[in-house]
C-alpha positions, 0 to 999 in steps of 0.5 A: 235188737232191730236196726231201729232199736240199736239206733235209739239205744245208742242215743239213749244210753249216752244220756244222763237219764237211765233207760233200760231196754227190754224191761219187764213192766207188769205182764209186758216187756217194754222196748225201753223204759225209764223207771224214775220217769215212768216212761216207756218207749215202744218202737213199732215196725211192720209187726205192729200193724193189723190185728196187733193194734188191738193188743198194743192198745190193751197193753198201753191202757194197762200200763197207763192205769199203772202210771206209765206214759207210753210213747209209741214211735214208728221205725220210720219216724225214728229213721227220719228224726234220728237224734231229734227223737232221742233228744225229745225222749230224754227231755220228756223223761227229765220233765217227768222225773222232775214232776215226780219229785226227783231232784236234778242231782238224782238223774244220773243215778241208777233207777233200778 
């Protein structure tokens, strides 16, 4: 894992919402994902610039067609926002879980 991935993972795994890292979704591997919320979090470093942008856009479109919300965060945004970014991600996941009919009592349970 990159430094940014380690930072975000250290926060996400402490929440009551179950995230997985490097989770296969369709033909892709998501950096972080919450299956119950159908939320994918992608951390973008310098490797996601230039010609890779087109590939990322096609990937995101395929995931969205399959019902996933893809949240893209740059490493710089994560380093600047830190804990607030992680809190936003967890709250977004909780909201999406509730919208999808998961009761609050089901949130801490495994989403595998």
